[in-house]
C-alpha positions as CSV (number, residue, x, y, z in Angstrom):
1,X,-31.9,-25.4,10.2
2,X,-30.7,-24.2,13.6
3,X,-27.2,-22.9,14.5
4,X,-26.0,-26.4,15.6
5,X,-27.4,-28.1,12.5
6,X,-30.6,-29.3,14.1
7,X,-33.8,-29.4,12.0
8,X,-36.2,-26.6,12.9
9,X,-38.7,-27.4,10.2
10,X,-40.7,-25.2,7.8
11,X,-40.8,-21.7,9.3
12,X,-42.1,-18.4,7.9
13,X,-39.4,-16.0,6.8
14,X,-40.4,-13.4,9.4
15,X,-40.1,-16.0,12.2
16,X,-36.8,-17.2,10.9
17,X,-35.4,-13.7,10.8
18,X,-36.7,-13.1,14.3
19,X,-34.9,-16.3,15.5
20,X,-31.7,-15.2,13.8
21,X,-31.9,-11.8,15.4
22,X,-32.5,-13.3,18.9
23,X,-29.5,-15.6,18.5
24,X,-27.3,-12.8,17.1
25,X,-26.7,-14.8,13.9
26,X,-27.5,-14.4,10.2
27,X,-30.1,-16.2,8.2
28,X,-28.3,-17.7,5.2
29,X,-30.0,-19.5,2.3
30,X,-27.9,-22.6,1.7
31,X,-30.1,-24.3,-0.9
32,X,-32.1,-21.8,-2.9
33,X,-33.3,-24.3,-5.5
34,X,-34.9,-26.7,-3.0
35,X,-38.6,-26.6,-2.4
36,X,-39.0,-25.0,0.1
37,X,-35.6,-23.2,0.1
38,X,-33.3,-24.4,2.9
39,X,-31.9,-21.7,5.2
40,X,-29.5,-21.9,8.2
41,X,-28.8,-19.8,11.2
42,X,-25.1,-19.1,11.2
43,X,-22.4,-16.4,11.5
44,X,-22.1,-15.4,7.8
45,X,-18.6,-13.8,8.2
46,X,-17.3,-17.0,9.8
47,X,-18.9,-19.2,7.1
48,X,-17.4,-17.0,4.3
49,X,-13.9,-17.1,5.9
50,X,-14.0,-20.9,6.3
51,X,-15.2,-21.4,2.7
52,X,-12.4,-19.1,1.5
53,X,-9.8,-21.1,3.5
54,X,-11.1,-24.4,2.1
55,X,-10.8,-23.0,-1.5
56,X,-7.3,-21.8,-0.8
57,X,-6.3,-25.2,0.5
58,X,-7.8,-26.9,-2.5
59,X,-5.8,-24.6,-4.9
60,X,-2.6,-25.1,-2.9
61,X,-2.9,-28.9,-3.1
62,X,-3.7,-29.2,-6.8
63,X,-0.9,-29.9,-9.2
64,X,-0.4,-27.4,-11.9
65,X,0.8,-29.1,-15.1
66,X,2.1,-26.5,-17.6
67,X,2.2,-27.2,-21.3
68,X,5.6,-26.3,-22.6
69,X,6.3,-26.0,-26.3
70,X,9.4,-26.8,-28.2
71,X,9.9,-26.5,-32.0
72,X,12.0,-28.6,-34.3
73,X,12.9,-28.2,-38.0
74,X,12.9,-31.3,-40.2
75,X,16.6,-30.9,-41.1
76,X,17.9,-30.4,-37.5
77,X,21.6,-30.8,-36.8
78,X,22.5,-33.6,-34.4
79,X,23.9,-31.2,-31.8
80,X,20.8,-29.0,-32.0
81,X,18.6,-32.2,-31.6
82,X,20.6,-33.1,-28.4
83,X,20.1,-29.6,-27.0
84,X,16.4,-29.6,-27.6
85,X,16.0,-33.1,-26.3
86,X,17.7,-31.9,-23.1
87,X,15.1,-29.1,-22.8
88,X,12.3,-31.7,-23.2
89,X,13.9,-33.9,-20.5
90,X,14.2,-30.9,-18.2
91,X,10.5,-30.0,-18.7
92,X,9.4,-33.6,-18.1
93,X,11.5,-33.8,-14.9
94,X,9.8,-30.7,-13.7
95,X,6.4,-32.4,-14.2
96,X,5.3,-30.4,-17.2
97,X,3.8,-31.6,-20.4
98,X,5.7,-30.9,-23.6
99,X,4.1,-30.0,-27.0
100,X,6.7,-30.9,-29.6
101,X,6.2,-29.3,-33.0
102,X,8.0,-29.9,-36.3
103,X,7.8,-27.0,-38.8
104,X,7.8,-27.9,-42.4
105,X,8.9,-25.5,-45.2
106,X,8.4,-25.8,-48.9
107,X,9.0,-29.2,-50.3
108,X,9.4,-30.7,-46.8
109,X,5.6,-30.8,-46.6
110,X,5.5,-33.6,-49.1
111,X,7.6,-35.8,-46.7
112,X,5.5,-36.0,-43.5
113,X,6.9,-39.5,-42.8
114,X,10.3,-37.9,-42.0
115,X,8.7,-35.7,-39.4
116,X,6.9,-38.7,-38.0
117,X,10.2,-40.6,-37.7
118,X,11.9,-37.6,-35.9
119,X,9.0,-37.4,-33.4
120,X,9.1,-41.1,-32.8
121,X,12.9,-40.9,-32.2
122,X,12.4,-38.2,-29.6
123,X,9.6,-40.1,-27.9
124,X,11.9,-43.2,-27.6
125,X,14.8,-41.0,-26.3
126,X,12.7,-39.6,-23.5
127,X,10.6,-42.7,-22.8
128,X,12.0,-43.1,-19.3
129,X,10.7,-39.7,-18.3
130,X,7.4,-39.4,-20.1
131,X,5.0,-41.1,-22.5
132,X,3.2,-39.9,-25.7
133,X,-0.2,-38.5,-24.8
134,X,-1.1,-37.3,-28.3
135,X,0.4,-39.2,-31.2
136,X,2.0,-37.2,-34.0
137,X,-0.5,-35.5,-36.3
138,X,-0.3,-33.1,-39.2
139,X,-1.6,-29.7,-38.5
140,X,-1.2,-27.5,-41.6
141,X,2.5,-26.9,-42.1
142,X,3.3,-28.4,-38.7
143,X,3.3,-31.8,-37.1
144,X,2.4,-31.9,-33.4
145,X,2.9,-34.4,-30.6
146,X,2.3,-34.1,-26.9
147,X,4.5,-35.9,-24.3
148,X,3.4,-36.0,-20.7
149,X,5.5,-36.9,-17.7
150,X,5.0,-40.3,-16.0
151,X,2.4,-39.8,-13.2
152,X,4.6,-41.1,-10.4
153,X,7.4,-38.7,-11.2
154,X,5.1,-35.8,-11.6
155,X,3.4,-36.5,-8.3
156,X,6.8,-37.0,-6.6
157,X,7.9,-33.6,-7.9
158,X,4.7,-31.9,-6.7
159,X,5.2,-33.6,-3.3
160,X,8.8,-32.4,-3.2
161,X,7.7,-28.8,-3.9
162,X,5.1,-29.0,-1.1
163,X,7.7,-30.4,1.3
164,X,10.1,-27.6,0.4
165,X,7.4,-25.0,0.8
166,X,6.5,-26.4,4.2
167,X,10.2,-26.4,5.3
168,X,10.6,-22.8,4.2
169,X,7.6,-21.8,6.2
170,X,8.5,-23.7,9.3
171,X,11.7,-21.8,10.3
172,X,9.8,-18.5,10.0
173,X,7.2,-19.8,12.5
174,X,9.6,-21.4,14.9
175,X,10.2,-19.3,18.1
176,X,13.7,-17.9,18.5
177,X,15.7,-20.3,20.6
178,X,18.2,-19.2,23.3
179,X,18.0,-16.2,25.5
180,X,20.2,-13.7,27.2
181,X,22.9,-16.4,27.7
182,X,23.3,-16.8,24.0
183,X,23.5,-13.1,23.5
184,X,26.2,-12.5,26.0
185,X,29.2,-14.0,24.0
186,X,28.2,-11.9,21.0
187,X,28.1,-8.8,23.2
188,X,31.6,-9.5,24.6
189,X,33.0,-10.1,21.2
190,X,31.5,-6.8,20.0
191,X,33.0,-4.9,22.9
192,X,36.4,-6.5,22.6
193,X,36.8,-5.4,19.0
């Protein structure tokens, strides 16, 4: 392929290298697995820079959901339950998933239905912020459940973060307004003191 994307056809490697040298460009193999391999005449440095910028934009726009973990005991005090429920709500509001774990000790292991009820109660208490992605399941001495934020709220949070980042970057890029007229009152105030 030529530098403007036009089809040149099947060309010997020596001829393609000569064409690239005459045009002051590089011969880049874009599809090595094709038969015959597809090569293009282009500025390789510019191509690499543009692909890096596209990758950076893709990373910037993706939402990062983090899996937070919170642990409960089967015999949890009501106040402690309220505190931990508050943590779960805060994580869900931030757009993060929460892995809720109940740890069983000794004879508590023979009563998994109590752990199931506790996890169901927590799921009902935070139902307005998130939904159960992985229902409660016994995992050795622990019972685990995953709660994920509602999609709309998670996307809204991500959009708000992007907007704040854009606003923070905008004043740094804006040219300084005003000129010598704005500086004059400051100078007179400084000389008067």
